[in-house]
C-alpha positions in Angstrom: 37.5 -9.9 232.7 39.3 -12.7 234.7 40.3 -16.1 233.5 37.8 -17.6 236.0 34.9 -16.2 233.9 34.6 -19.3 231.7 31.8 -20.8 229.8 31.1 -24.4 230.7 29.4 -27.3 228.9 27.7 -29.9 231.0 28.6 -33.5 230.0 27.6 -36.9 231.2 30.9 -38.5 232.4 31.9 -42.2 232.3 30.7 -44.3 235.2 33.2 -44.6 238.0 35.2 -41.5 237.3 33.6 -39.4 240.0 31.8 -40.0 243.2 28.4 -41.4 242.2 26.7 -38.9 244.6 28.1 -36.0 242.6 25.2 -34.3 240.7 25.5 -34.7 236.9 25.2 -31.0 236.4 28.6 -30.6 238.1 30.3 -32.8 235.5 31.4 -30.1 233.1 34.1 -29.3 230.6 35.3 -25.7 230.9 36.7 -23.8 227.9 39.2 -21.1 227.6 37.8 -17.7 226.6 39.1 -15.0 224.3 39.3 -11.3 225.3 35.7 -10.7 224.3 34.5 -13.6 226.6 33.8 -16.0 223.8 34.8 -19.7 223.7 38.1 -20.5 222.0 36.9 -24.1 221.6 39.9 -25.2 223.6 39.3 -27.1 226.9 40.8 -25.4 230.0 43.8 -27.4 231.1 45.1 -28.3 234.5 48.8 -28.9 233.9 49.6 -29.2 237.6 53.0 -27.7 237.0 55.5 -26.7 239.6 59.0 -25.5 239.9 60.9 -28.5 241.2 63.5 -26.5 243.1 63.2 -23.1 244.7 65.1 -20.3 243.0 67.7 -18.1 244.6 66.1 -14.6 245.2 69.6 -13.1 244.9 69.5 -14.1 241.2 66.5 -11.9 240.6 67.5 -8.5 239.3 64.7 -6.0 238.5 65.4 -2.4 237.6 63.1 0.5 237.1 64.0 2.7 234.1 62.5 6.0 233.1 63.4 6.4 229.4 61.8 9.2 227.3 59.5 8.5 224.4 62.4 9.6 222.1 64.8 7.1 223.6 62.3 4.3 223.3 61.7 5.2 219.7 65.4 5.1 219.0 65.5 1.6 220.5 62.7 0.5 218.2 64.6 2.0 215.2 67.7 0.1 216.1 65.8 -3.2 216.8 66.8 -3.2 220.4 63.2 -3.3 221.5 61.2 -6.4 220.5 57.5 -5.4 220.2 56.6 -8.9 218.8 53.8 -7.3 216.8 51.5 -10.3 216.7 51.8 -10.7 220.4 49.3 -9.8 223.2 46.1 -10.0 221.3 47.6 -8.2 218.3 49.3 -4.9 218.6 46.9 -3.4 216.1 43.6 -4.3 217.6 43.1 -0.9 219.4 40.7 1.3 217.6 41.9 4.6 216.1 40.0 6.4 218.8 41.5 4.4 221.6 45.0 5.1 220.2 44.1 8.8 219.9 43.0 8.9 223.5 46.4 7.5 224.6 48.2 10.2 222.7 45.9 12.7 224.3 46.9 11.4 227.7 50.6 12.1 226.8 49.6 15.6 225.7 47.8 16.2 229.0 50.8 14.8 231.0 48.7 11.9 232.4 51.1 9.2 233.5 50.8 5.9 231.6 50.8 2.5 233.3 54.1 0.8 233.9 55.6 -1.1 231.0 57.2 -4.5 231.7 60.1 -5.8 229.7 62.8 -8.5 229.9 66.4 -7.8 228.9 67.9 -10.1 226.3 71.3 -10.5 224.7 73.1 -7.3 223.5 71.0 -5.1 225.6 67.7 -5.9 223.8 64.4 -5.5 225.5 61.4 -7.8 225.0 58.2 -6.0 225.9 55.8 -8.3 227.8 53.2 -5.8 228.9 52.7 -2.5 227.0 53.0 -3.6 223.4 49.9 -1.8 222.3 50.9 1.4 224.2 54.4 1.5 222.6 53.0 0.5 219.2 50.5 3.4 219.4 53.1 5.9 220.3 55.4 4.7 217.5 52.6 4.8 215.0 51.8 8.4 215.9 55.3 9.8 216.4 57.4 7.7 214.0 55.2 5.3 212.0 58.1 4.2 209.8 59.7 2.4 212.7 56.9 -0.2 212.8 56.0 0.0 209.1 52.6 1.5 209.9 50.3 4.1 208.5 50.6 7.4 210.4 48.0 7.8 213.1 45.6 10.7 212.6 44.0 11.7 215.9 40.2 11.3 216.2 37.6 11.3 219.0 39.7 13.4 221.4 37.9 14.2 224.6 39.6 17.4 225.7 42.0 18.6 223.0 39.4 18.5 220.3 41.1 21.2 218.3 43.8 18.6 217.4 41.3 16.1 215.9 42.5 14.9 212.5 46.1 16.0 213.3 49.2 13.8 212.7 52.3 14.3 214.8 53.8 16.6 212.2 50.7 18.8 212.4 51.1 19.5 216.1 52.8 22.7 217.3 56.5 22.2 218.0 56.0 22.5 221.8 53.6 19.6 221.8 55.8 17.5 219.7 58.6 18.1 222.2 56.2 17.4 225.1 55.5 13.9 223.7 59.2 13.1 222.8 60.4 14.2 226.3 57.7 12.3 228.2 59.2 9.8 230.5 57.7 6.3 230.7 58.2 3.9 233.6 59.7 0.6 232.5 60.1 -2.3 234.9 63.0 -4.3 233.4 64.0 -7.8 234.4 67.7 -8.0 233.8 69.4 -10.7 231.6 71.0 -12.6 234.5 67.7 -13.6 235.9 67.0 -17.3 235.2 64.5 -17.9 232.5 62.1 -19.9 234.7 62.1 -17.0 237.2 61.3 -14.5 234.5 58.3 -16.4 233.5 57.2 -16.8 237.1 57.6 -13.1 237.7 55.7 -12.0 234.6 52.9 -14.4 235.3 52.6 -12.7 238.7 53.0 -9.0 237.8 51.4 -8.6 234.5 48.4 -6.3 235.1 47.4 -5.3 231.5 43.8 -6.7 231.6 43.9 -10.5 231.7 47.0 -12.3 232.8 49.0 -13.5 229.8 48.8 -17.1 228.9 51.9 -19.2 229.0 52.2 -19.3 225.3 51.9 -15.5 225.1 54.8 -15.3 227.6 56.8 -17.8 225.6 56.2 -15.8 222.5 57.3 -12.6 224.1 60.4 -13.9 225.9 61.8 -16.3 223.4 62.3 -14.5 220.1 63.5 -16.3 217.0 62.2 -18.3 214.1 60.0 -20.5 216.3 57.5 -17.6 216.5 56.8 -17.5 212.8 57.1 -21.3 212.4 54.4 -21.9 215.0 52.2 -19.2 213.6 52.5 -20.8 210.1 51.5 -24.3 211.4 48.6 -22.8 213.3 47.3 -21.1 210.2 47.9 -24.1 207.9 44.9 -25.6 206.2 45.8 -29.0 207.7 45.5 -27.7 211.2 42.4 -25.6 210.5 40.5 -28.5 208.9 41.6 -31.1 211.5 40.3 -28.8 214.3 37.1 -27.8 212.3 38.3 -24.2 211.9 37.0 -23.7 215.5 40.1 -23.0 217.5 40.5 -19.3 218.2 44.0 -17.8 217.8 43.2 -15.0 220.2 45.3 -16.3 223.1 47.7 -18.4 221.2 46.3 -21.8 222.3 46.6 -22.9 218.7 50.3 -22.2 218.6 50.7 -23.9 221.9 49.1 -27.0 220.5 51.5 -26.9 217.6 54.4 -26.4 219.9 53.4 -29.4 222.0 53.3 -31.6 219.0 56.8 -30.4 218.0 58.1 -30.8 221.6 57.1 -34.5 221.7 58.4 -35.0 218.2 61.8 -33.7 219.2 61.8 -35.4 222.6 59.9 -38.7 222.6 57.2 -39.0 225.4 59.1 -41.9 227.0 62.1 -39.5 227.5 60.0 -36.8 229.2 61.0 -37.0 232.8 60.4 -33.7 234.5 57.3 -32.1 236.1 57.9 -28.6 234.7 55.8 -28.9 231.6 56.2 -25.2 230.8 59.9 -25.5 231.0 59.7 -28.5 228.6 57.9 -26.3 226.1 60.3 -23.4 226.6 63.2 -25.8 225.8 61.3 -26.9 222.6 61.0 -23.3 221.4 64.7 -22.8 221.9 65.4 -26.0 220.0 63.2 -24.8 217.1 65.2 -21.6 217.0 68.4 -23.7 216.4 67.0 -25.9 213.6 67.9 -25.3 209.9 65.5 -24.8 207.1 65.4 -28.5 206.1 64.8 -29.7 209.6 61.9 -27.3 210.0 60.5 -28.4 206.6 60.5 -32.0 207.7 58.8 -31.1 211.0 56.2 -29.1 209.1 55.4 -32.0 206.8 55.2 -34.4 209.7 52.8 -32.1 211.5 50.5 -31.6 208.6 50.5 -35.4 207.8 49.5 -36.0 211.4 46.7 -33.5 211.1 45.3 -35.4 208.1 45.8 -38.6 210.0 43.9 -37.4 213.0 41.0 -36.3 210.8 41.0 -39.6 208.9 41.0 -41.7 212.0 38.8 -39.7 214.4 36.7 -37.6 212.1 35.1 -34.5 213.6 36.0 -35.7 217.1 39.7 -35.6 216.5 41.6 -34.3 219.6 38.4 -34.1 221.6 37.0 -36.1 224.4 34.2 -38.5 223.6 31.6 -40.2 225.8 29.0 -42.9 225.3 25.5 -41.7 224.4 26.8 -38.2 223.9 27.2 -37.1 220.3 27.9 -33.4 220.8 31.4 -32.4 219.7 33.5 -31.3 222.7 36.2 -28.6 222.7 39.7 -29.5 221.7 41.8 -31.0 224.5 45.4 -30.1 224.4 46.7 -33.3 226.0 44.7 -35.4 223.5 45.9 -33.2 220.6 49.5 -33.9 221.4 49.1 -37.6 222.2 46.8 -38.5 219.3 48.8 -36.4 216.7 52.3 -37.5 217.8 51.3 -41.2 218.1 49.7 -41.2 214.7 52.8 -39.5 213.2 54.7 -42.7 213.9 52.3 -44.9 211.8 52.8 -45.6 208.1 50.3 -44.4 205.5 49.1 -47.9 205.1 48.4 -48.2 208.9 46.6 -44.8 208.9 44.5 -46.0 206.0 43.7 -49.2 207.9 42.7 -47.3 211.0 40.5 -44.9 209.0 38.6 -47.8 207.5 38.1 -49.2 211.0 36.7 -46.0 212.5 34.0 -47.9 214.3 36.6 -50.0 216.1 38.7 -46.9 216.8 35.7 -45.1 218.2 34.9 -48.1 220.4 38.5 -48.3 221.6 38.7 -44.6 222.3 35.4 -44.7 224.3 36.9 -47.5 226.3 40.0 -45.3 227.1 37.7 -42.5 228.1 35.9 -44.8 230.4 39.2 -45.8 232.0 39.9 -43.7 235.1 43.6 -43.5 234.7 43.5 -42.4 231.0 40.7 -39.9 231.7 42.7 -38.4 234.5 45.8 -38.3 232.3 44.1 -36.0 229.8 42.1 -34.0 232.4 44.2 -33.1 235.5 47.9 -32.7 236.2 48.5 -33.3 232.5 52.1 -32.2 232.8 53.0 -35.0 235.2 55.6 -37.4 233.6 53.7 -40.5 234.5 50.4 -39.2 233.0 52.2 -38.1 229.9 53.7 -41.5 229.3 50.5 -43.3 230.2 48.3 -41.4 227.7 50.7 -42.0 224.9 51.2 -45.6 225.7 47.5 -46.4 226.1 46.6 -44.7 222.8 49.3 -46.6 221.0 48.1 -49.9 222.5 44.5 -49.1 221.4 45.7 -48.4 217.8 47.7 -51.6 217.8 44.7 -53.6 219.0 42.6 -52.2 216.1 45.3 -53.0 213.6 46.0 -56.5 215.0 43.6 -58.1 212.6 44.2 -55.7 209.7 
């Protein structure tokens, strides 16, 4: 299923934002879909990103390796292969039968699809496409390497006599066949610039849907930021503020948390580039360098801002709103970061004052949504520096106007 197969919700749009001749049915908000084709309750975003300067093709180094299963398992044992187990729609989501059929393919000498990996420091490999295949092989041959229960084969199509077998139950010759099977690994070498790696993987990944940018960041930037973002996305504060509606399937929830942290570490007025993805990558690297106390402060600030968003905007926090339209829209990433970060700079007394003036806040926000510049700043080309600064500034000005008479 492609990323173009999206569910859409028709919405009446503020007057003047589009050509008046455009049929109302065309004014829609599209949402991201999970792997089953269901809404993630996150609005599809047009970041409008671009690489500001072309990269030197001579810096791209890609090698094809043909390691055996045994060699790959040794790498997993020595932690020189990073499977990022919660990455790529969860390594464990394959059914037992689907995993068994992959093992059957190895036994039948059927070539598996190419694995894609990026080389890190000290000859480590981060697997970007093929996590589930490698996890399945490890679970069958050496389950202790990934702390998994041994895979017992089931539902085999041709080698039915081996149903209910574990690896140790197989005849020695078949164990050897699996261990000596060569897999094809396309490896992007360490000297390749990071932005080029991301660009390449976004182009060549063929394992079903293309990976989202956050899935790529998760795969290619190991470190404590992974668990930290996962923890924020699972937090009760985030879940309640987003009405428990945001799916974690494609890591949009983690990306929203990362965006809050990125603009907490780098104030919006200092954001100057057009490469928004690069900005978020730098934020993940920065998170990896923070100590425990710094992370704790950020976590507290994040959770406080979630409570503030809910108190000030209610069920419509981080979502677009339109006059005469009461249905709750999907979460908008640009609104999430701008509302949450802006509110994080207000005192508890100011948040309390805003929450008691929800009607004025709502009216002020509806006014912003009726403003062409603000609407565009949260709808198209959202990674543009000018639009980033505009949406933060206009939200802050709206809050200040509500508080003026408090």
